[in-house]
RODO-2510 file (C-alpha; in nm, 4 decimals, decimal comma):
residues 87
     n   res          X          Y          Z
     1     m     1,1074    -0,2420     0,3493
     2     t     1,0513    -0,4595     0,0447
     3     d     0,9340    -0,8191     0,0384
     4     v     0,8577    -0,9667    -0,3027
     5     t     0,6583    -1,2507    -0,1445
     6     s     0,4365    -1,0043     0,0373
     7     s     0,0673    -0,9813    -0,0345
     8     i     0,0796    -0,6064     0,0296
     9     i     0,1827    -0,3558    -0,2355
    10     v     0,2116     0,0168    -0,1677
    11     y     0,2013     0,2248    -0,4861
    12     g     0,3473     0,5653    -0,4134
    13     a     0,6118     0,8238    -0,4905
    14     e     0,9088     0,9642    -0,3038
    15     w     0,7482     1,3119    -0,2861
    16     c     0,4205     1,1785    -0,1368
    17     a     0,4001     1,2430     0,2387
    18     f     0,1027     1,0107     0,2916
    19     c     0,2878     0,7323     0,1091
    20     h     0,5691     0,7623     0,3637
    21     v     0,3169     0,7696     0,6487
    22     a     0,1558     0,4487     0,5188
    23     m     0,4908     0,2710     0,4843
    24     k     0,6018     0,3835     0,8320
    25     y     0,2712     0,2544     0,9695
    26     f     0,3380    -0,0892     0,8193
    27     d     0,7004    -0,0768     0,9402
    28     d     0,5876     0,0100     1,2942
    29     k     0,3451    -0,2844     1,2918
    30     g     0,6108    -0,5199     1,1535
    31     v     0,4036    -0,5845     0,8413
    32     k     0,6012    -0,6556     0,5252
    33     y     0,5077    -0,4913     0,1965
    34     e     0,6431    -0,4194    -0,1477
    35     y     0,6883    -0,0545    -0,2437
    36     r     0,6326     0,0427    -0,6060
    37     d     0,7362     0,3963    -0,7025
    38     v     0,4879     0,5037    -0,9699
    39     d     0,7230     0,7823    -1,0814
    40     s     0,9889     0,5269    -1,1754
    41     s     0,7685     0,2897    -1,3767
    42     q     0,4814     0,3548    -1,6143
    43     d     0,3772    -0,0084    -1,5647
    44     w     0,3405     0,0437    -1,1887
    45     l     0,1503     0,3679    -1,2483
    46     k    -0,0881     0,1851    -1,4819
    47     e    -0,1311    -0,0996    -1,2292
    48     s    -0,2142     0,1527    -0,9593
    49     v    -0,4733     0,3315    -1,1744
    50     d    -0,6211     0,0021    -1,2993
    51     k    -0,6633    -0,1254    -0,9430
    52     s    -0,7974     0,1954    -0,7898
    53     g    -0,9798     0,3622    -1,0776
    54     q    -0,8059     0,6947    -1,0068
    55     t    -0,4654     0,8616    -1,0043
    56     g    -0,4222     0,9533    -0,6354
    57     i    -0,1602     0,7878    -0,4168
    58     p    -0,0895     0,6004    -0,2062
    59     v    -0,2808     0,3050    -0,3407
    60     i    -0,2488     0,0058    -0,1120
    61     d    -0,3265    -0,3414    -0,2441
    62     l    -0,3673    -0,5440     0,0705
    63     d    -0,4159    -0,8997    -0,0537
    64     g    -0,6786    -0,7794    -0,3020
    65     d    -0,8342    -0,5097    -0,0819
    66     i    -0,7683    -0,1780    -0,2568
    67     i    -0,7300     0,1161    -0,0207
    68     v    -0,6777     0,4650    -0,1595
    69     g    -0,4923     0,7076     0,0626
    70     f    -0,3767     0,6519     0,4181
    71     d    -0,7070     0,5335     0,5636
    72     r    -0,6001     0,3829     0,8959
    73     p    -0,9398     0,2271     0,9865
    74     k    -0,9620     0,0523     0,6473
    75     i    -0,5980    -0,0576     0,6665
    76     d    -0,6441    -0,1975     1,0188
    77     s    -0,9667    -0,3728     0,9214
    78     s    -0,8013    -0,5351     0,6209
    79     l    -0,4891    -0,6329     0,8201
    80     k    -0,7104    -0,7984     1,0819
    81     a    -0,9274    -0,9699     0,8193
    82     h    -0,6183    -1,1176     0,6559
    83     k    -0,4760    -1,2115     0,9978
    84     l    -0,1680    -0,9964     0,9516
    85     i    -0,2221    -0,8310     1,2898
    86     e    -0,4128    -0,9371     1,5989
    87     a    -0,7806    -0,8480     1,6118
***
């Protein structure tokens, strides 16, 4: 799912299992996001590293909250804080 007006960006790669888990989690919750494949764009890779300070993926930019990896408690907390899901 891709939504260019979304405030959520998932930086990942096609080979990354946790990237797919994160995107499925958003899909299941009905939360829109933009997927950026860091293998297809050096600019997106640089953005991901600049935001997170490291090279691991997924990197999730949830309206300015940077979450590294599929950290469900942090994702849920941020979604609730930004009123994207019910508290």
